[in-house]
C-alpha positions in Angstrom: 109.4 -32.0 241.5 105.7 -32.3 242.3 102.9 -31.2 240.0 102.2 -28.4 242.3 105.8 -27.3 242.3 105.8 -27.1 238.5 102.9 -24.7 238.6 99.9 -24.6 236.4 100.4 -25.6 232.7 100.2 -22.9 230.1 96.6 -21.8 229.4 95.3 -23.2 226.1 94.3 -20.8 223.3 91.1 -19.0 224.3 87.8 -19.2 222.5 85.2 -16.5 222.0 81.7 -17.5 223.1 78.8 -15.8 221.4 75.1 -16.3 222.0 72.6 -14.5 219.7 68.9 -14.8 220.1 66.5 -13.9 217.3 62.9 -12.9 217.0 61.1 -13.8 213.7 58.7 -11.0 212.8 55.1 -12.0 212.3 55.1 -10.5 208.8 57.2 -13.4 207.6 54.4 -15.9 208.4 52.0 -14.0 206.1 54.3 -14.3 203.1 53.2 -16.9 200.5 54.7 -20.4 201.2 56.8 -20.6 198.1 58.6 -17.4 198.9 59.1 -18.5 202.5 60.5 -21.8 201.3 63.1 -19.9 199.3 64.0 -17.7 202.2 64.4 -20.6 204.6 66.6 -22.4 202.1 68.8 -19.3 201.8 69.3 -18.9 205.6 69.8 -22.7 205.9 72.7 -22.5 203.5 74.3 -19.9 205.9 73.6 -21.9 209.0 74.9 -25.2 207.6 78.2 -23.6 206.4 79.7 -21.5 209.2 83.1 -19.9 208.7 86.1 -22.2 208.9 87.2 -22.7 212.6 83.9 -21.6 214.0 81.6 -24.0 215.9 77.8 -23.4 215.7 75.0 -25.0 217.7 71.3 -24.1 217.0 68.4 -24.0 219.5 64.7 -23.2 219.6 63.2 -21.0 222.3 59.6 -21.3 221.0 57.4 -21.8 223.9 60.0 -20.9 226.5 60.5 -17.1 225.8 57.9 -14.6 224.6 60.3 -12.3 222.9 62.7 -14.6 220.9 62.2 -17.7 218.7 65.6 -19.2 218.4 69.2 -18.9 219.5 72.7 -19.5 218.0 75.7 -20.5 220.1 79.0 -19.8 218.4 82.6 -20.5 219.4 85.6 -19.2 217.5 89.2 -18.3 218.2 88.8 -14.8 216.6 86.1 -12.2 216.4 86.1 -11.7 212.6 84.6 -15.2 212.0 81.7 -14.4 214.4 81.3 -11.0 212.7 81.3 -12.5 209.2 78.7 -15.1 210.2 76.3 -12.5 211.7 76.6 -10.4 208.5 75.7 -13.5 206.4 72.7 -14.2 208.6 71.5 -10.6 208.3 72.1 -10.6 204.5 70.0 -13.7 203.8 66.5 -13.6 202.3 65.0 -14.3 205.7 67.5 -12.1 207.6 65.4 -9.0 206.9 62.6 -10.3 209.1 64.9 -11.1 212.0 65.4 -8.9 215.1 68.1 -9.6 217.6 66.5 -9.9 221.1 69.6 -10.7 223.1 73.3 -10.8 222.3 76.0 -12.0 224.8 79.8 -12.1 224.2 82.6 -13.6 226.3 85.9 -15.4 226.3 86.7 -18.7 227.9 89.7 -18.8 230.3 90.9 -20.7 233.3 89.2 -20.0 236.6 91.4 -18.0 239.1 89.8 -19.8 242.0 90.7 -23.4 241.1 94.0 -24.7 239.9 94.1 -26.7 236.7 94.7 -29.9 238.6 91.9 -29.3 241.1 89.2 -28.3 238.6 88.0 -31.4 236.6 86.0 -29.2 234.2 88.0 -26.0 233.6 86.0 -23.4 231.6 88.3 -23.4 228.6 88.0 -27.2 228.2 84.2 -26.9 228.4 84.2 -24.2 225.8 86.0 -26.5 223.3 83.9 -29.5 224.1 80.1 -29.0 223.8 78.2 -32.0 225.1 75.3 -31.6 222.6 72.8 -32.2 225.4 69.1 -31.5 224.6 68.8 -28.4 226.8 70.9 -25.2 227.1 70.3 -22.5 229.7 72.0 -19.1 229.0 72.1 -16.0 231.1 74.4 -12.9 231.8 75.9 -12.7 235.2 77.6 -10.0 237.3 78.9 -9.8 240.9 78.4 -6.9 243.3 81.4 -4.7 243.5 81.8 -5.6 247.2 82.8 -9.1 246.0 86.0 -7.8 244.5 86.9 -5.9 247.7 87.2 -9.2 249.6 90.7 -10.7 249.8 91.4 -13.3 247.1 91.8 -16.2 249.6 88.4 -15.3 251.1 86.8 -15.3 247.6 88.4 -18.6 246.8 87.1 -20.1 250.1 83.6 -18.9 249.3 83.7 -20.2 245.7 84.8 -23.6 247.0 81.3 -24.3 248.3 79.9 -23.1 245.0 82.0 -25.6 243.0 81.4 -28.5 245.3 77.6 -28.1 244.8 78.1 -27.9 241.1 80.0 -31.2 241.0 77.1 -32.9 242.6 75.3 -32.5 239.2 77.4 -34.3 236.6 74.4 -34.2 234.2 74.9 -30.4 233.9 77.9 -29.0 232.1 78.9 -25.4 232.5 80.5 -23.1 229.9 81.8 -19.9 231.4 82.5 -16.8 229.2 84.3 -13.9 230.8 82.9 -10.6 229.5 84.9 -8.0 231.4 85.4 -5.1 229.0 83.8 -7.1 226.1 80.1 -6.8 226.9 77.8 -5.1 229.4 77.9 -8.0 232.0 80.9 -9.6 233.7 80.2 -13.2 232.6 77.9 -15.1 230.2 77.1 -18.5 231.6 75.5 -21.4 229.7 74.7 -24.9 231.1 74.0 -27.9 229.0 71.7 -30.5 230.6 69.9 -33.7 229.9 66.9 -32.5 231.9 65.5 -29.1 233.0 64.9 -30.7 236.4 68.7 -31.2 236.9 69.4 -27.5 236.2 66.5 -26.4 238.4 67.8 -28.5 241.3 71.3 -27.2 240.8 70.2 -23.5 240.9 68.0 -24.2 243.9 70.9 -25.7 245.8 73.1 -22.7 245.0 70.6 -20.2 246.3 71.5 -20.4 250.0 75.3 -20.4 249.4 77.5 -17.6 250.6 78.6 -16.8 247.1 75.0 -16.1 246.0 74.8 -13.1 248.4 77.1 -11.2 246.1 75.1 -11.7 242.9 74.1 -8.5 241.2 72.7 -9.8 237.9 71.6 -13.2 236.6 68.7 -12.4 234.2 67.3 -12.9 231.6 67.5 -16.7 231.7 66.9 -18.3 228.4 65.8 -21.9 228.2 66.8 -23.4 224.9 66.0 -26.7 223.2 68.6 -28.2 220.9 67.3 -28.4 217.3 68.7 -28.8 213.8 68.8 -25.6 211.8 65.9 -26.8 209.7 63.8 -27.8 212.7 64.7 -24.6 214.5 63.3 -22.5 211.6 60.2 -24.7 211.3 59.3 -24.1 214.9 59.9 -20.3 214.5 57.5 -20.2 211.6 54.9 -22.1 213.6 55.1 -25.3 211.7 55.1 -28.2 214.2 
């Protein structure tokens, strides 16, 4: 029997994808340095010991967004781990000076438009395998309702062009979170890249595609720079 005859393999266990972006209040920078040092150390202990089974990556958005200073990318098989971690951040000495600017939640699952054998980078594989590239671009995404009124085969044909363009950019890795019923948007998308130029060129090439005509939401777009937890907090405090 051929691989196609056997059908698609069972879908691996799904992962929750969570992106939280924080603003550090200016009042924190006016606190005496020794007290700030203790507060940083308290939050660093939280960031450096996430709950068991949860993956954490830390990013700075200083200089790329006006309203947030850093972002956390989490992956976990269950929501309680993500909830526990957020509570620990909020309860830290520095947590009282943090405001959440953006919060996006989704789950990874296999794309309905490409079979497991046809898609070299299925979303659930990407979710389990961060590339730790220096840049991450994150944004919520939603389609127009007219998209879902199209026959499935027509939608798959349209998405074929979309995927073919994406595969022209191997330096950009996508992580797709499905947010239907979980958050306000339909998807949360993130793209790891070695260069902002690669992502800019990818998005530019996708603009004239047929699929883009059905886009309802794709902002805000957050440009993030990979940083260790300690470096991320230094930048947020204004310590270059």
